[in-house]
N, C-alpha and C positions, 0 to 999 in steps of 0.2 A: 471578545469572540475567541481569542486564543485560549482562554481558560475554559470556555465551552468546548472547544475542540479537544482540549486535554481530557476533559471529563467524558466526552464521547469515546475517546480512545480507551477509556476504562470500561467501555461497554454499557454505560448508563443510557437509559432512554433519553431522548432529547429534552423533554420537560424537566426531568430530574437533573440532567447535566447543566441546564440553564440555572436552575435554582441553586445547585451546589456552587456554580461559578459565581453567582451573585453573592452568595454567603461568603465565599472566599474573598471577594473584592471588599465586602463590608469589613470583614475581619482584618484585612490588610490596609484598611483606610483608603481604598481606591474608590472615589466617587461615593463615599460612605453616606453623606447627607442625602444625596439624590436617590441612591439605591434604597435607603431605609424608607424615605417618604413615598417613593413611587415604584416600589418593587413590582407590583402587579402590572403596571404599565410597561415597565422595562421588559418583563417576561413576555408579555403579549407582543411587544414590538419585535423582540428577537424571534419568537415563534413565527411571526408573519413574514419576516425577512430571511430567515435561515432556510436555505434549500439543502435538505439532508442528502438528497440524491446527488446533487452537484458536489457536495462535500465528500461523499463516499467515492465518487468517480475521481476526484482530485487526489484523494488518499491512495487509491489503487494505482493511479497513474504515477504518483510519486514513488510508490513502492516498486513498481515495475522499472522505473528509471533508475532507482537505486540498485536494483538487482542487475539490470543491464550494465550499469557502470561497474559494479563489483565483478561481474563476469568478464568484462573487458580487462579489468586489472589483473585478473587471474589468467589472462591470455586466451579466453574462450570467446568465440563469436556465438552469441546466444541464438541467432537465427540458424546457424549451422547446427547447434545443439538441438533446437526444436525440430529441424529436418531429420536429424538422426533419430530422435525419439519417435517421430511419426513413422519412419521407415521400419524401425524395430517393431512397432506395434502392428505393422502389416506383415511381419514375419520375415523380413529380409535379413540376410546375414551381414556381418561386418564387412566382408569382402564386397558383397553386392552394393552395400551402401557407399563404400569407398569409391567404387566405380561410378555409381550414379552421381555422386556429388563431386567427383573429380578431386578427391582428397587422398592422402596417403593412408594405408591401412593402420599405421601407427596413430595418426591423428584421430581416426574414427574409433580405434580401440580406447584411446584416452577419453574421448567423449562418452563412450558407452560406460566406461568405468565411473565417470563422473555422474552419469544418470543413475547408475546402480547404487551409488552412495546415498542418494536422496531417499 
């Protein structure tokens, strides 16, 4: 399954990702005999049990968590950053945002700079 996930990360369709992962396993002598003899059954079993929506949600969740952790390392509170972004979109000035969020103007200015870098 790890190899299937790796192939999905390469943007292959599910069926192609499964076939490529099986071919990789055969080449690397992982369950080679079984995969050669019962390749079609293995593909069908994986297609029936693999929930692509659940997989994509897990990947997005993991990416969000990684981003949140990275933001915390850099000293930013991502929730605060999101609030600043929303208030900017509503046309509020940095001073108004600082007052609304009870933050210093310098903190808000730093967050706005960070948003503009993206």
